N, C-alpha and C positions, 0 to 999 in steps of 0.2 A: 377486517384485516387489524388486527394489532403490532405493531410494528417498535422493538427494541433500539434502541442504540448503544454501540458497543464500543469502549475506547478503553485500549491498553496504554498507559502512562508512566513513567518514570521522570522522579525528581524536576514536574514541570507543574506544579500545583497551582501557580500563578495562571496561565494560560491553561489549563485547564478546566477553572474558574470560570474564565471569560470563555469558552468553548459551551459550557455547561450551560452558563446563563443567556445563551444565542439561541440553546438546542430548547430550553422553556419556553423563550419568546417562539418561536414558533408557531405558527400559524396555525399547524397541525401541531399539536404537541405530542412526543412521543409517549409510549406508554411506557415502557422502561429505556432508563440508560442504567447502563451495568459497565462500572468501572473494576476494570483490570488492574492493581497499583503496585509497579516494582519498586519503590520510592526508596531510599535511605534511611525516611526518615517520617513520621506523623506530618507533615505538611498538608498530606489531602487529604487524608481519615479525617483532621483536624478542619480543614474547609468545606468540604462535604458537611459535616455535621452545620455549618451555619447556613447550608443553603434553602432557601423553601422555596420547596420542590412541586408545590401545590397535587396536581394529582397521579402524579408524574412518580410511580417510584424506584428510587437510586438504589439500586446493590450494588454495593462494594464489599471487596475483596479485595487481601494483604496478600501478596506469595511472595514467599523466600526463592522459590529458583528464576534466575531471569531466562529473556526471552517473550520478544512480543508474540510470535505465531504460539507459545504454549498459556500467554493469558489471554489470547483470543480464542483460544479451545478452552478455556478453564471459563471465560465471559458467555460461550454457545450453550453449554452445560447450565448459565445457572437462568436462562431464558425460554420459554416455554412459545414467545410470541411469532406470531406468521413467518413475517419478514427479520431479516438481520440485517438494520443496516450500519458502518466501519465509515471513523472518521479518525481523526488524530484529535492529538490533545494541543496541535495546535494551528487548528483550522477555523477557519469565520462561517459558520452555516448560517446563510441570510436566513429573513424570517419566511418564508418558503419555500425552503429545501425542504422539508417536509412531506408539503400538502402535492409537489411536483415529483418527488419519489413514491408515493402512494397512487397518482392518475395514474402515472407510468406502467407500470406493475398492476396495473390493475388494466388497463389497457390489452399491454399483452403478455397473457395467460398464458401464450408457447414459450412465452422467455423465461426464464432460470435462474439468472441473475443479470443486473446490472451496470455499470458505471457513467461516471459525468462529469464535465468539467473542472476542470481547480486552477482556479484563478489567482493571480498577485493579486495581493492585497491592496486596498488605493494607498492610492500615495508612492508607494513602491516602484520599483525600477525593476519589469519583468527581468532582467538580465542577471539579475540576481537571483536566482527560483530554477534548482534546476529538476524538479516535476513540477510540471504545471504539462494540464490537460486543455487543451485550445482548439479541439475541435468543434466546431457548429451545426456540423452536419450529425444526423444519427446513424451508426450503421452497425450492422452484425460482425462480431470479431471474425476472423479465420487466421487460425494460430499457422496453417499449411505457409500463408503467406514468410511468416516471421515466427519460430515457436520458442524464437528464444528474448523477443521484443518485451521490455519490464512495461506494456500498454495498459496495464488492469489494476489501478492505484486505491488504494486504502482509504487515501483522507475520502474517497468519495465513488460510496459504492453501498449496494443491496443486491441481498439475497436471500431466496427464500432457504424457508431454516430446514426443511428436511432435505434437501436441493444439494445445502450443508454439507445436514446429517449423512447423507447416503455416497458421495464422493470422500467423505472420511476426514472432511473440516479440513486444518492448516497442516502442511506438514514441517514439524518445529524443527528438522536440520537445518528450513532457512527462515529469515529472519532479523534483525537487530538482536543480539543477545546471541545470537547461535554460532554455529563456526563457519556459517557457512552466509553468513552479515545481512543479509538483502535477498529480493526480488520472492518474498511468500509470496506477493500477489498474482507472480507472472506465473510462479512454480501451480497455483491452483490455477491459475485461469489456463494454462494447460491441462491439467487432468480433467477442468468442467469438462473444457470441448472434445474430449479422448473418450470420456464417458457418453458425451450425444447433450448434453446442455448447452445450447445458445446463450450467449453473452451480450447484450444489447447498447454499443456507448447510446444515452439517451442525453442530450446537451442542456434538456431541458432540466437536469439535477446538475446544482452547478454551487460550490462552496468556494472560498478565499483560503488560500494560506498567509500565516501569519510571517510577514517579512522579518524577519529577527537575524537570519542565521548570517555571519560573516564571510570573509574570504577565507577564511581558514575551517571552520565546520563545511563549507562548500565543500573544501578539497578531500577531505577524507570520507565524507560524503557522497562522492561523488566514485574516489578510486573503491567500496563498499558496493555501489549500484553497477559498477563495472567488474567488480571483485562474484557476485550474484550471478551476474547475465555469465560465464564461466561457471561459476559452479552450476547453472540446471544443465549446461551441456554435458559438463565432466557427471553428472547424478544421473540422467535419462541414459547416455552410454554406460556405467556402470551397470545398468538393469536396462542394457540391448537394444535402446532407444539413443538409433544415428543420429538421426535427421538432426535436434537442434547444435548438432557438432558440428556439420556442414555450413548450418546456418553461422555455426561463431565462429569459422574458417573464414568464411566473406567478411566478415569484422575484423580480423587480426587483417586480411589483406585491405582493406581499409584503411585501417591506423597505418601497416609499413609505407605507405603512401603518404600518407601524410606526416608521416615525420620524416622521409625523401625530401616534398616538398618543403619541409619547414627549414632538411637542411642548404638544398640548392636556394630556394631564394630568403634563407636566413632570414627566418622567421622563429625565434625560439623558443616564441607561447603554442604554435604547430608542432615542435618538437616536445615539448614537455607534456603538451596533451594526449598524442600519441602513446607517448611512453610509458604515462600514469596507466592508459589504458590497457596498453599491453600486458605491463607488467601484473593489470589484474587482473587480466581475462584469463589467463596464464594462470597464476597464483590459484582463482579458483576454480579452474578446470580440476587440476590437479587434485583442488581439495575432495571436489567434487569425484572425485571418480575414486578416493577412498571411503573403504569400508568406516562408518562412524566408532568411535571408542578407543 
């Protein structure tokens, strides 16, 4: 089984260098690393030219068109490897990441897609992160429980290439740099499951996320995450699927209750958090309902 690691990047050459160095130091090196670069300068290209990749092939493309989903779709077309491993440029993969991934994928031939744990960088505070995945038990995803929950995280993911091709790859309306801002992985997971593909959470696969974001970065990111959740519900409603809208309604009621608790118990943090989510959910839903163009 051949493995290609795909990374979409934008203006983070230093973090990408660390990620690639760790990938090349893996016990089981990737057969290919495909970098889709949307940076504003040549620093990423120049950095990659200095990397000693050994027997791993590094494919690099500079893309003018912005959008993470667009970048990943481009990268998917650049490889013929059997398995697509996805991670982010600010992720720190441990030395056994690909070994564990290959073992899980080969053991569970009936499963089409896999995701694993995303832990905080060692020495950092877990409370400073928004996108950790900490589940230590394996399970098969059931999106009927909550179709809009963004629990399929592209920082630590593996998908059989043909499976990804069969469902149409990434939806370019979603993700950073697109009009629907985020939740590209959640939308893909919902589509995979509706197509009958099993997704397995495999805690054996784990990576560490760099702890570089500050409070302001997290506030903006949190709005975008909530926007993407609302956008998926609106997008599905536009296409005649009501189920995500019902689950979004539950989230809206929860945040209204949180705001009221914050008001009556004089807890400004609760009100602020609830207000951010309510604004983002509604704005995302409206944008998701709108036809592109």
